[in-house]
N, C-alpha and C positions, 0 to 999 in steps of 0.2 A: 736850412731851417723850410725852406719850399718841396726842400727834393722829400721830407718828412711827411710834409702835409699831402704831397702828393702820392705816397705810399699810402697811409689810412687810406685813401679816397678809393684806391684802389682794390682795397681791400671789403670795403666795404660793397660795391661793386661786385667782386668777384664773390661773396660770400651770399649776396640777394641772387647771384644766378645760378648759384648750387642749391635756393631753395625754392625758384620758382621751377625747375627742370627734378623734381624728386623720381622723376618713375626711372632715372637712369644711373647706373652705380651705385655705393654705397647710401646711406643716408647720414649725413656729415653738420655736426654744428660748428660753425666756424666761433669763436666769440676770442675777447681780444680785449686789452686796455680802452679801448673807446667806446666799450659797452654797445654792439650791434645789437639792434630791436629790428626782430624782424616785422613785416607788413603783416597784419591782417591776416590776406594768403596764407602765408607761411608759416606762422602760429598756427590756424586752422589746421595745417597740412603735420606740425611738429605734435600734439594733439593727438592727431590721427593715429601716427607712427607708435608713437609711445604708451597708449590703450588698447594696440590692437591686440584681441584675445583676452581683454578683461572687459569687465562691465557687462557681460553677455548675459540675457537670460537663461537661463538654466534650462535644459527640455524636459520634460516628462517621460521617466521611464520609462520604454517599451515594454518592458520585461513581463513577461506575464503573471499575474499575481493569482497564485492559485488560492482558493476558497473551498469548504468545504461542502464534499458531495454528498456526505450524509446530510449534513442543514442545509439542502441546496435554498430553502428560502432564506435564512438567517445565514447569508453570507459573511464569515469572518478571514481576516488571511491567516494564510495556514503555521504563520509565524507565534500566532497565538491560540494550534490546535492542540492545546497541552490537557491533559486531563484535570480539569480543576473539581474538586468536592468540595461543599460548602463545612462548614463549621457545625458546629451544635446550632440547628435550628432555633427559633423564638419558643420558647416558654420550654426546651431541652437544659438541662443541667448535666453536663457529664461528672460522672465520679471517677476521676483517674489513676493509675497506678503507674508512677515512672517506672519502665523497664527496659531494658537492652538488650536486642537478642542478634546474635552471631557479627556483632560490627557494625549493626544496622544505630540508627543517628534515635535516639532516646525518643520514645511516642509514649501516648498515653493510651491503656487501654481502659474500657467503659465496663469493669467487671471489677467482683470481688477476687481477693488471691485464693480463694479456695478453689475461684472456677478458672483461673487462666495461669494452672501453674508452669515452671520450666520446659515438662514435657510436651504438654502443648502449642506453648510458643513456638516450640523447633518444631513443631507440627504443622505449623501456621507456614512459618518460614519457608518449609522444605516442599509444601506446596503452592506455593506463591512463586516458588523459582520454578516447578514443573511447569506450571503454567506459562509462565511466560516464555519459557524455554517454547511449548509446544505454540503459541501463540505468536512467536518471533523465532522462528528456524534459524540458528546459526548461521547457515549456508547465506546469508539474505545481508548479512553483515547490517542489520538491527541496531541500532542502539538503544537499550530495554533499560538501562541503570534508572531512568524514573519509572520505569512503566509499573513497578511492585506496590511502588510508595499509595497509590490512591486505597490500595486494601487497607492496610492497618491505619490512613485518615479516618474513615469512615466507622474503623471499631472503636475508635473513642466516643464517639456519644449514642451510640444505635446497635442495643440489647439484639435485636432483633436479624439486624444485620450480622452481629457477631454469629448468633446462634448457625446461621445462613450458610457461613464461611465454615464455621466449625464440623457443622457437621457434611459439607462437600469433599471440607480437606480430609476429613476420616472415613468417608466412604468411599473416595477418591485410590486411599492406600491399601486399606481392607480390599477393595478389588484389585489393584495389585497383589497384593500378596496372595489373596486366596480366593480370590472370584467370586467371594458372598460378603455380606454387609456384619461385621458383627457386634457387639454388645454398645462400645460407645458410637458409632454410627444410628442403633438405632437410636439410642438415649437422647443423641442430637436430636431427630429427625421427627421424633415424637415431641420436641419442647421448640423446632420450627413449625409444626403445623400447629400447636397451640397458640404462638406470638400471631400466627401468620391469620389465624381467624380471628383474634383479638382485633389486629389491624384491619382487616375485610370489614369488619362492623363498625367501625370508626371513621366518614366523610371523612375526616382530614387523613386520617392515614390509607385508604386503600388502596391509594393510587400517588403515594410515598416511595422516594430512591429505594428506601428499605422493604417497602411489601414488591416491589420490580424485580429485585433483586432473589429475595427470598424462592418467586417463584418460579426465576432464570434457573436458580440453585436447583431446585427439583426436576426441572423439565433436564438438565447438565446430569445429575447425578441418572436420573431413569437411560440416561442417551447410553450414560458409559457400562451401565449395568445390561444393556444391549434388552431395555423394555423398551422399544421403540414405541409403543403403543402410548403408554403412558405419557413418553415424551411430548408426542403428540397433542394431548390433550393439558398437558401443562403449559404448553407453546402457546394454543390457543386461548388458555388461560390469560396467558401474557400479552398476548396480542389484545385481546378485548380490554388486560386493563389499562395498558397502554394508549388504544384508541378511545379510550376515557375522560385521557387525561389531556388528550391533543391531540394525539398519536406520536411515532419518536423524534419528532425534530423537538417538544418538549423536553427531554433529557439530552441538550444541546451544554446547560453546565456544568451536567456528567460523563465526561467524555468517555470515562473507563467502561462505567454501568452501558452507556448507549452501543459500544464496542460490539461490549458481550453478546449482547441481545440479540444484535445484525448477524452476530456470528452463529449463534446458536440456529437464531431463523434459516439462516444458509447451510448448515449442518445438518439439519434434521430433514430440511425440504429434500437436499441431496438423497439421501435414505433410503424416504421414505416416497421419494418419485414424484413429488410434487408441486408447484410452483412456492414459492416464501409469500411472508404476509408484507411484509411491512411496508413494503414499495412494489407498488403495480400504476399499471396503466399512466394518467398521465403524472404522477408524481417521480417519475424515473425521468432524469435528464439524460439524451442520447446525443448528445453534444460529445468532444472528446474532452478529458480532464484536463491532462500535461499537458497539452499542446493547445497554441492558442488558436485562434479557428484561422486566421487568414493566415498562418504557416502549413497549415493543411496541403497535402500534396494527393487527393485519393486517387489517383489511376497508379500508383506505387504499392498497393497493399493487395495479398492474393486474392483477395474477396474481389477485388478490380482484375484480378487473370483469372479466376476462374468460371466463374457467374456471366454469365449476355444484363441482365439486369441486374447490378449488384443491391446490394440492402446496407446503405449509409451507416444505419445504425451498428452493424457487425463492423464495418469497416475502420468506423472509432472506438472501438474495443480494440481490434486488431491495433491502433497504432498505439493507446493507452498500455496496451499491455507490453508492446515491444519496446514504447520507449523507458515504461518501469524494470524490465530487465535488462535496459542498456545499460541501466544506473545501478543494478545489482552487480552487473560484470565487472562496471569502474569503479565498485566500492571494495571489492572486493580485490580487485590487482591494483591498487591503491592505498589500501590498508587504512580505508573509511568506514563511515556508516551513515546506514541512510535513517533518519528518524521516524521512529514508532507509529508516529500518526503520517505520516506522508503515506507508510507500510500499509496500515488499515484502511485508509481513503482509498488507497488507490483498487487496492486488492477488493473492499466490498462492494465500490462502481464499479468492477469490472464484473464480480460474479453477477451482482443483483442483475446488470445486463445478458451475462450469458446466460441464464435459469428462465429471465424470464421470455427470452427469443425461441423462436423452435420452426422446424422446416422439415420436410417430406425427408424420408430416406436416403434417397433417390439426389435430389438437391446440391448441389456443391457446400450452401450456406451450412448446412448440417454436417457436413465432415471439416467442416472449417468447425464453425461452431464445436463441437463436441471435443475438436482437438487442441481448442483452446482454451477448454474448460479445463480439461485434461493438466495443461500444463499452469495454468490458477492455482486447481486442486494441489498439484505436488508442492505449490509455493504455497500458501497461502492456509490449506487444513492439513495438519497433520498432528501425527498423537506420537508423544515418545519417540520424536525422530526419525519416523517412520510414515513414508507417507499411506493415506487411506485409502483405498481403491473403492470407490461405490462401483455397487452390481451392477444397478441400473444404467449408469452414463458408462460403465465399462461396456455394458452388451451392447447398448445403443452406440456407440463406438464402432462397434466389431460389424456393425451391419452395416452401418453405413458406409466402413472403409470399404464394402465388397462393392459396393455404386463405384469407387475413383476411376475414373476415368484420366489414365494421364496422358496428355497434351505432349504431339511432337517434338516442339520445342526443347528450346537448352532450359528456357525458364523452367517449362511447365515440368520437365522434368524435376528438376531441382526442386520445386516445389513438392513432387509426390514425394524425393526422398525425404523429406524434412517430416511430411506427414509417415511414413513407414517406422523413421526413428521415433517420434512422440508414440505413435499406438502404441510401440513396443516397449517403451518404459508404464506406458499402465493399465493395459489389458494382457500383457503375459502371465496367464494363468495356466493356460493348457500347452502340452508341448507342439499342438498342431497350430496353434497360431504363431511363436516363433517358427519353426519351416516354413510355412508360406509366406512369412515377412521377411524374412532371409533369403529364401528366392527371389522375390520382385526386388528386396535389395542389391543380390548381384547383379540381375537383372539390369537395372537403371544402373547403378556403378557403372559396367559395362558400356552401354550409351554413352555415356559424361566422361568414359574412360576416365573416371578417377580409381584408381586403385591402392594406395592408400587410405590410412585414418585421419590424417592431416588434411590429407585434402577432400576429404567426406566432410568433415569436421569444419572446417573454412563456408561450405553448403550451408551446410546446418545455422551457424553463425548468423548466415543472411537474414533467416528466418527470426524464428522465439526459441532461444536455447543459454540457459543458465548454465555456464562454466562450469561451477562447481556440485551443481547439483545433478548433472546428466553427460560429462566427459565421460565417468569411471565406467558406468551403466552403456556407452552408447560405442566405447570402442571395446568392451567385450562383445556387445551384440555383434558390432561388425568382424570380430579379429573370428566368432564363433562360424560365423558366417562363412566367410574366404576357407575356415577349416575344413565345414561339410562339403563346400565348394570341391577343395583339392581330394577329400577321402573317397 
């Protein structure tokens, strides 16, 4: 009996000693029939051990939250940057007809059956598909499944909008077929102009979404037909109406219309060699869009390599464009898609900033700006799958390239090699351009000891290079240059 009491007291002392020395060996809790009760210090240690890693304050996410560059004064999360078009506004009562178009979910069209037959609906469907392909090139892996829905939603309550869409669609296909407007397109334009005059005469309708779209449609068709003078006049009218409304930011609830107005502004400005209208001066944000400020390493950009006093505005555009191109390449390699909102926001921000900057021809900034503009144009502004070559910017690039001053260090030579390949994509209109660029390409390749396309491509990818868009042309340009050398 005494022996048992002695053993029990020994076990209690041993357990207590284990709890008092928590830093040594594994954590052990000894229990027994005697209901060992640790002291306050030991209980505190037990709670600390059991709750380790729990009940911690959640650390705020440090991820960079993208907002809308277009609506800089109305920051919203990128997850909310979905085209939202309001339904019937107050006082409007739609007269819907339920219809099904080529597998689309059922929609409602605010027209009578006589005005909107199956052929017209098919025309609209094909036109919207064509527009989406032009706005979102397939090579960029953009998710466009929802991009066309907004066109149909507005047809449900707005006859003026519907007439403008019909006119634009008919004019587009007439131009593709015969390069002139047919009778149907002319009939639609007459109806569109009549409704536009009525809208402009009504204070409540003069700056409405449908009025803005109608003017934009007139400018789009004039541009397609090659009538840039008329397109410019419509664009100026569009700018005045939107300014009267309060600026481009007031279209934030109609994202699709807002993006189309920005694209039209950028497109026509490039063609007539003028600065865009909707963003200028203090309205432009020159900060990086895709990269958080604290993650920027400015000395890593070619702007810092080539320029003695680098312009941070151009360097920030380079960083955004490079980040976006990396995303395109990764999306293509992994068979994923990029959101249409991110695609439009990024490239609109890049285009506005590049088009508002300008430097002397002999300034290295100008060579880089024009090369970045060429890259952006090949991604952003296309028609029927072919890159639109803008004569003015291509000629400026050709002139600026003549002032290129290759540095003797390896990184400088690599940068000049990239400039040669980018310019070969954008300005090859004459045989003389090709011969001069190929000669320079061979010279720099020898200095860098690059003898294969694979080695050249590795250098190009360290700058701005969209694999799926440029690889085919780049390889052809390299092989032709090698053939001329051996010949």
